[in-house]
C-alpha positions in Angstrom: -20.9 -56.5 63.5 -18.7 -56.3 60.5 -20.4 -58.1 57.6 -18.0 -59.4 54.9 -20.0 -58.8 51.7 -17.2 -60.3 49.6 -17.8 -63.6 51.3 -21.5 -63.4 51.2 -22.4 -61.9 47.9 -21.3 -62.9 44.4 -19.1 -60.4 42.5 -21.7 -59.8 39.8 -24.2 -58.7 42.5 -21.7 -56.6 44.5 -20.9 -54.6 41.3 -24.5 -53.9 40.5 -25.8 -50.3 40.8 -29.4 -50.1 42.0 -32.1 -48.6 39.8 -32.3 -45.0 40.9 -35.9 -44.3 42.2 -37.6 -41.0 42.0 -38.8 -39.0 45.0 -42.5 -38.7 45.8 -44.0 -35.4 44.5 -44.8 -34.4 48.1 -41.2 -34.8 49.2 -39.9 -32.8 46.2 -42.4 -30.0 46.9 -41.3 -29.9 50.5 -37.7 -29.9 49.6 -37.9 -27.2 47.0 -40.6 -25.1 48.7 -43.0 -25.4 45.8 -46.7 -26.5 45.5 -49.0 -27.6 42.7 -46.2 -29.3 40.8 -46.7 -31.4 37.7 -45.0 -34.7 37.1 -43.8 -35.4 33.5 -41.0 -37.8 34.4 -42.3 -41.4 34.4 -44.3 -41.7 31.1 -47.6 -42.2 33.0 -51.1 -41.7 31.5 -52.0 -38.0 32.2 -55.7 -38.8 32.0 -55.5 -41.2 34.9 -56.7 -44.8 35.1 -59.5 -46.3 33.1 -62.8 -45.4 34.8 -64.0 -48.9 34.3 -60.9 -50.2 36.1 -61.5 -47.8 39.0 -65.1 -49.2 39.3 -63.8 -52.8 39.2 -61.3 -52.0 41.9 -64.0 -50.7 44.2 -66.2 -53.8 43.6 -63.2 -56.1 44.4 -62.3 -54.4 47.7 -64.6 -56.6 49.7 -62.5 -59.7 48.8 -59.1 -58.4 50.0 -59.0 -61.1 52.6 -58.7 -63.7 49.8 -55.4 -64.5 48.0 -55.5 -63.5 44.4 -56.0 -66.1 41.6 -52.4 -67.3 40.9 -53.3 -68.2 37.3 -55.1 -64.9 36.4 -57.8 -67.2 35.0 -60.4 -64.6 33.9 -57.9 -62.0 32.8 -56.0 -64.6 30.8 -59.1 -65.9 29.0 -60.2 -62.3 28.1 -56.8 -61.2 26.9 -56.2 -64.4 24.9 -59.4 -63.7 23.1 -58.5 -60.1 22.4 -55.0 -60.9 21.1 -56.0 -64.1 19.2 -53.6 -66.3 21.1 -53.9 -69.4 23.3 -54.3 -68.8 27.0 -51.3 -71.1 27.5 -49.2 -68.5 25.6 -49.7 -65.8 28.3 -47.8 -65.1 31.5 -48.6 -62.3 33.9 -46.3 -60.3 36.1 -45.9 -57.5 38.6 -45.5 -55.2 35.6 -43.8 -56.3 32.5 -40.6 -55.7 34.4 -41.2 -59.0 36.3 -41.5 -60.9 33.0 -38.1 -59.6 32.1 -36.8 -61.0 35.4 -38.6 -64.3 35.0 -37.2 -64.7 31.5 -33.6 -64.0 32.6 -33.8 -66.2 35.7 -35.2 -69.0 33.6 -33.0 -69.0 30.5 -29.7 -67.3 31.5 -26.9 -68.5 33.7 -23.4 -67.5 34.5 -21.2 -67.4 31.3 -24.2 -66.7 29.0 -24.5 -63.5 27.0 -27.5 -61.2 26.4 -27.3 -58.6 23.6 -29.1 -55.3 23.9 -28.9 -51.7 22.8 -26.5 -49.6 24.9 -29.1 -46.9 25.6 -32.2 -48.9 26.1 -34.2 -49.7 29.3 -31.5 -50.1 32.0 -33.3 -53.0 33.7 -32.2 -55.3 30.9 -28.6 -55.1 31.9 -29.3 -55.0 35.6 -31.3 -58.2 35.6 -28.8 -59.9 33.2 -25.9 -59.1 35.6 -27.9 -60.3 38.6 -27.7 -63.9 37.4 -24.0 -63.6 36.5 -24.6 -63.4 32.7 -22.8 -60.8 30.5 -24.5 -57.9 28.8 -23.2 -57.2 25.3 -24.1 -53.6 24.5 -24.6 -52.3 21.0 -24.6 -48.5 20.3 -27.8 -46.9 19.0 -27.7 -45.5 15.5 -29.5 -42.1 15.2 -31.0 -42.8 18.6 -32.6 -46.0 17.3 -31.9 -49.7 17.7 -29.3 -50.8 15.1 -30.8 -54.2 14.3 -28.1 -55.2 11.9 -25.3 -54.5 14.4 -27.3 -56.3 17.1 -27.6 -59.4 14.9 -23.9 -59.2 14.1 -23.1 -59.1 17.9 -24.7 -62.5 18.5 -22.2 -65.2 19.3 -22.5 -68.9 20.2 -22.6 -67.7 23.9 -25.6 -65.5 23.2 -28.8 -66.8 24.7 -31.0 -63.8 24.7 -31.5 -60.5 22.8 -33.5 -57.6 24.2 -35.3 -55.1 21.9 -37.5 -52.2 22.8 -39.9 -50.9 20.2 -40.6 -48.0 20.9 -37.3 -47.6 22.8 -37.2 -46.1 26.3 -35.7 -43.5 26.7 -35.5 -42.3 23.1 -39.0 -43.0 21.9 -37.7 -44.2 18.5 -38.9 -47.3 16.6 -37.6 -49.7 14.0 -39.9 -50.8 11.2 -41.3 -54.0 9.7 -38.6 -54.6 7.0 -35.7 -54.2 9.5 -37.6 -56.5 12.0 -38.1 -59.2 9.4 -34.5 -59.1 8.3 -33.4 -59.3 11.9 -35.5 -62.3 12.6 -34.1 -64.1 9.6 -30.6 -63.5 10.9 -31.1 -64.6 14.5 -29.8 -68.1 15.2 -32.5 -70.6 16.4 -30.9 -71.0 19.9 -31.4 -67.3 20.8 -34.5 -66.0 22.6 -35.7 -62.6 21.4 -37.4 -60.5 24.0 -39.5 -57.8 22.3 -40.5 -55.1 24.8 -43.6 -53.3 23.5 -44.6 -51.3 26.6 -45.5 -48.3 24.4 -46.8 -50.0 21.3 -50.3 -48.7 21.7 -49.1 -45.1 21.0 -47.5 -45.9 17.6 -49.7 -44.9 14.7 -47.5 -45.9 11.7 -48.5 -48.6 9.2 -44.9 -49.8 9.0 -44.7 -50.6 12.7 -44.1 -54.4 13.0 -46.6 -56.7 14.7 -44.4 -59.0 16.8 -47.3 -61.2 17.7 -47.5 -62.3 14.0 -44.0 -63.7 14.3 -45.0 -66.1 17.1 -46.5 -68.4 14.4 -43.1 -69.3 13.0 -41.7 -71.5 15.7 -39.4 -68.7 16.9 -38.0 -68.3 20.4 -39.8 -65.0 20.9 -41.3 -63.3 24.0 -43.4 -60.2 23.5 -43.8 -58.0 26.5 -46.7 -55.6 27.1 -48.2 -53.7 30.0 -51.3 -52.1 31.5 -49.2 -49.3 33.0 -49.2 -46.9 30.1 -52.3 -46.5 27.9 -54.6 -48.1 30.5 -53.2 -45.9 33.3 -52.6 -48.8 35.8 -49.0 -48.1 36.6 -49.6 -48.1 40.4 -51.1 -51.6 40.3 -48.1 -53.1 38.5 -49.4 -55.5 36.0 -47.9 -56.6 32.7 -47.8 -59.7 30.6 -45.7 -61.7 28.2 -46.7 -63.7 25.1 -44.6 -66.7 24.1 -44.7 -70.3 23.0 -46.6 -72.3 25.7 -43.4 -74.3 26.3 -41.5 -71.2 27.3 -44.4 -69.9 29.4 -44.7 -73.2 31.3 -41.0 -73.2 32.3 -41.1 -69.5 33.3 -44.1 -70.3 35.5 -41.9 -72.7 37.4 -39.9 -69.7 38.8 -42.8 -67.3 39.1 -44.1 -66.6 42.6 -47.6 -68.1 43.1 -49.5 -64.9 43.9 -47.4 -62.3 42.0 -50.3 -60.3 40.6 -52.7 -58.8 43.1 -56.5 -59.3 42.9 -57.0 -55.6 42.4 -54.6 -55.5 39.5 -56.4 -58.4 37.9 -59.8 -56.9 38.3 -58.7 -53.5 37.0 -56.9 -55.0 34.0 -59.9 -57.1 33.1 -62.1 -54.1 33.1 -59.6 -51.9 31.3 -59.5 -54.3 28.4 -63.1 -53.4 27.7 -62.6 -49.6 28.0 -61.9 -48.6 24.4 -63.1 -45.1 25.0 -60.3 -44.5 27.5 -57.7 -45.8 25.0 -59.1 -43.6 22.3 -59.0 -40.5 24.6 -55.5 -41.3 25.7 -54.2 -41.7 22.1 -55.8 -38.4 21.1 -54.3 -36.6 24.2 -50.9 -38.0 23.3 -51.1 -37.2 19.6 -52.2 -33.6 20.3 -49.7 -33.1 23.1 -46.8 -34.5 21.0 -47.7 -32.2 18.1 -47.8 -29.2 20.5 -44.4 -30.0 22.1 -42.8 -30.5 18.7 -44.1 -27.2 17.5 -43.0 -25.3 20.7 -39.6 -26.9 20.9 -39.0 -25.9 17.3 -40.1 -22.4 18.2 -37.6 -22.4 21.0 -34.9 -23.9 18.7 -34.4 -26.7 21.1 -33.4 -30.0 19.6 -35.4 -33.2 20.3 -35.6 -36.8 19.1 -38.8 -37.6 17.1 -40.8 -40.0 19.3 -43.5 -42.6 18.6 -44.2 -43.1 22.3 -45.8 -40.9 25.0 -42.6 -39.0 25.9 -39.9 -37.0 24.1 -36.1 -36.8 24.6 -35.1 -33.2 24.6 -31.5 -31.8 24.3 -31.3 -29.0 26.8 -27.5 -28.8 27.0 -27.2 -29.7 30.7 -29.7 -32.3 31.8 -29.2 -32.2 35.5 -29.0 -28.4 35.6 -32.3 -28.0 33.7 -34.0 -30.7 35.7 -33.2 -28.9 38.9 -34.2 -25.5 37.5 -37.5 -27.0 36.3 -38.1 -28.5 39.7 -38.0 -25.0 41.2 -40.7 -24.1 38.6 -42.9 -27.0 39.8 -42.2 -29.1 36.7 -40.7 -32.6 37.2 -38.9 -34.2 34.3 -36.3 -37.0 34.1 -32.6 -36.3 33.7 -30.9 -39.1 31.7 -27.2 -39.2 32.7 -27.8 -42.8 33.8 -28.6 -43.6 30.2 -25.6 -41.9 28.8 -27.6 -38.8 27.7 -26.2 -36.1 30.1 -27.4 -33.3 27.8 -31.0 -34.5 27.7 -34.1 -34.7 29.8 -37.0 -37.0 29.1 -40.4 -35.3 29.1 -43.7 -37.3 29.3 -46.7 -36.0 27.3 -49.1 -34.5 29.8 -52.5 -32.8 29.5 -52.7 -29.6 27.4 -52.4 -27.5 30.6 -49.4 -29.5 31.8 -47.7 -29.3 28.4 -48.1 -25.6 28.3 -46.7 -25.2 31.9 -43.6 -27.3 30.8 -43.0 -25.1 27.8 -43.4 -21.9 29.7 -41.1 -23.1 32.5 -38.5 -24.4 30.0 -38.5 -21.1 28.2 -37.9 -19.2 31.4 -35.1 -21.6 32.5 -33.3 -21.4 29.2 -33.7 -17.6 29.1 -32.1 -17.4 32.6 -29.2 -19.6 31.4 -30.4 -22.7 33.3 -29.3 -24.8 30.3 -28.4 -24.2 26.7 -30.8 -24.7 23.8 -29.3 -26.7 20.9 -30.2 -25.1 17.6 -31.4 -27.2 14.7 
């Protein structure tokens, strides 16, 4: 049977490129003939999930024959109290990624524009294109969102702006003054989506609190996740904070049981696990300091990061990625983001960080890439 995709599929879907998935560690080990590899490619929590979350999952297993609570009632109530917002201002998703999709499906249509940084989370443009809207890309400035240029790029056709703070894949942030100036420049008809998946790792007094801006009648959606600092990436649970009017209409397109019962139980328990958050921040802080010091010693250029990963200029990203694979170290090449010379390296445990540095030094010494001097 010859399927005529042109007749079946809209042009804006046919021209999409699927998000490139990574291979399982087991498959990479088999393919490259290695074992005991370490994964520093996906910005995961190297300490694992919150122990309280693991205990809650075990307790919830006996109820797997029941459908999950479609309203996330108990989690919503606990999170609203923690954040100081109304429960009606919260929406939960299969990772914060689903909230991005819900916002786009709800508020964008063919002919609309969404403005975003060129080298930000690639899902923004993929989801925007999937509804027939146009992505207006603004170049980064010094690897950072150029909020002035993003504001200038807004037109009457613009319905949404995506921001990531910290930005993935660069790890950079913009600060409070820039954020406030940007908000003052945004027309009232534009929805600002602020992606804060990594905000818990930022320890800077000038980092803006986007939740504070929700009190000023702005069209603003803040995205956060349990995947990173709480270590629940495998359960896929994130949330959005917005005006209850926006939340109510997004809930109209949300699937009834989009967040599993195990994810809800784990997230609820993780909210009460301050010790795990403190340990994770300490691990990240110490690991970041170590990598900065070692990369400087190797005279390898990197982008200062406020997240739990670092963007490293190795000269040839794909070549170094493949060479590191043979050393049992998995990082992320970033050609898809327009950084062909870079790899993104997640902060691991002390042992994992040391293995990465030793492997990188060997690869560069053999000519597997080219260090960029400061």
